[in-house]
C-alpha positions, 0 to 999 in steps of 0.5 A: 499499500505505501508504493501505491500511495507514493505513487498517487501523491507524485502523480498530484504533484505533477497534476498540480505543477502541470495547472499551474504551468498552463494558468502561467501560460494562459496568462501570458499568451492573454499578456501578448494578445493584448499587447498586439492589439495595442499595437496594432490598433497604434498602428491603425489610428497612426495609418489612419492619420497619415491618410487623412493628412493627404 
């Protein structure tokens, strides 16, 4: 029974680490997506202003 408990604990620790890495990945992806959106929005605004001056 001791071996099964160790295997179970190892599995739980692995799952917890995987979940934590997944959360960090989602947060980083959202952050980068927001930065990309803001950059595209700013570029579009600059292009619009430049075209408007012509």
